[in-house]
C-alpha distance (Angstrom), angle and dihedral (degrees) to the residues before:
residue distance angle dihedral
M1 . . .
S2 3.79 . .
S3 3.80 121.7 .
I4 3.79 98.3 -163.2
K5 3.76 112.8 137.4
K6 3.78 118.5 -129.4
A7 3.80 124.8 -162.0
I8 3.79 115.5 -130.5
Q9 3.80 108.8 -149.6
I10 3.80 121.1 167.7
P11 3.80 137.7 164.0
N12 3.85 90.5 -128.6
A13 3.80 91.8 74.5
P14 3.81 129.1 50.0
A15 3.78 115.5 -81.0
P16 3.80 113.5 -112.3
V17 3.80 114.4 -92.0
G18 3.81 91.0 -150.0
P19 3.80 143.4 20.2
Y20 3.81 98.5 -53.6
S21 3.80 139.7 94.5
Q22 3.79 124.8 -108.3
A23 3.80 87.0 -125.9
I24 3.80 140.2 -12.4
L25 3.79 123.8 -142.4
I26 3.81 118.6 -157.0
D27 3.79 114.9 175.7
R28 3.82 103.6 -57.8
Q29 3.81 96.7 -15.1
L30 3.79 125.6 92.6
Y31 3.80 121.5 -166.3
I32 3.80 112.8 -164.3
S33 3.79 117.0 -161.0
G34 3.77 120.2 -130.3
Q35 3.78 110.0 -67.8
I36 3.78 123.3 -152.6
P37 3.83 129.5 -160.4
L38 3.80 93.7 -90.5
N39 3.79 116.3 137.4
P40 3.82 104.5 -134.4
Q41 3.80 93.1 -155.1
T42 3.82 97.5 51.8
G43 3.80 100.4 24.1
Q44 3.81 87.9 -132.3
L45 3.78 127.6 129.1
E46 3.80 113.8 -116.9
M47 3.77 104.3 -154.3
N48 3.79 109.9 119.7
N49 3.81 84.5 133.7
I50 3.79 136.8 -1.1
E51 3.81 92.9 -101.2
E52 3.82 92.3 56.8
A53 3.81 91.8 44.1
T54 3.81 93.7 48.6
K55 3.81 91.8 48.6
R56 3.83 92.0 51.2
V57 3.81 92.4 48.1
L58 3.81 91.6 50.1
Q59 3.82 90.6 48.1
N60 3.81 89.0 53.4
I61 3.81 90.1 50.0
E62 3.80 92.0 48.2
A63 3.83 90.9 52.5
L64 3.82 90.3 54.3
L65 3.81 92.0 46.1
Q66 3.81 91.0 52.2
E67 3.81 93.5 47.6
A68 3.81 89.4 55.5
G69 3.83 93.1 46.2
F70 3.81 95.4 -104.7
T71 3.79 133.5 120.5
K72 3.79 130.3 -148.0
E73 3.81 87.2 -100.6
H74 3.84 87.2 68.8
V75 3.82 92.4 60.4
V76 3.80 109.5 111.0
K77 3.82 102.5 168.9
V78 3.81 133.5 30.2
S79 3.80 130.4 -174.7
I80 3.80 117.7 -162.6
F81 3.79 123.8 -167.2
M82 3.81 117.4 -169.1
Q83 3.78 132.8 178.7
D84 3.80 92.7 -146.2
L85 3.80 122.7 30.7
T86 3.79 90.9 -169.2
E87 3.83 82.9 79.5
F88 3.81 91.1 56.4
Q89 3.82 96.9 108.4
A90 3.81 93.3 50.4
M91 3.82 91.3 48.0
N92 3.78 91.2 45.3
A93 3.83 92.2 53.8
V94 3.83 91.1 57.6
Y95 3.81 90.8 42.8
A96 3.83 91.5 52.1
E97 3.83 90.5 54.2
F98 3.82 90.0 52.8
F99 3.81 99.6 44.6
T100 3.79 106.8 47.1
G101 3.80 125.0 166.5
V102 3.79 115.7 21.2
A103 3.78 105.0 12.8
P104 3.81 119.4 -138.8
A105 3.79 121.6 -112.4
R106 3.79 108.6 -92.0
E107 3.75 149.9 176.7
T108 3.78 127.4 -162.5
V109 3.78 120.5 -161.3
Q110 3.77 135.7 177.3
V111 3.79 115.6 -125.7
S112 3.78 131.3 -173.2
R113 3.80 96.8 -126.9
L114 3.81 140.8 4.1
P115 3.83 132.7 -165.0
L116 3.82 112.8 -68.9
D117 3.82 86.9 6.5
V118 3.81 91.6 -82.1
N119 3.79 121.1 166.2
I120 3.83 97.5 -129.4
E121 3.80 141.3 23.9
I122 3.80 125.6 -177.1
S123 3.81 130.7 -169.1
C124 3.78 128.3 178.4
I125 3.79 148.6 -179.5
A126 3.79 122.9 -134.6
Y127 3.81 129.5 -168.3
K128 3.78 134.0 -171.0
């Protein structure tokens, strides 16, 4: 089994805003970099509310999963960074619609600032 890492870069997810890959595939593990609510087609942020922002971020993650041959059912770990944890329940409702069945392990933390001053960023690890 080879352990060569492969960058996953697609137009269906926001281009990196720094020196990193959208995702890295190593054997059967996929590491997806933090995704923000940026629409890759329009280049516009979609964050009128936390529900809209969470949905866009999860759509960006799903596009990367599909490009690498994974599904959301392969996600084993999620990290969520939010600017305002008082919006946790609203975010969590959208998240629960996306991840059905056995939910991935997860942590959610409040941070003081995120890239482009977005209200949420999510990264994850998938395995198959």
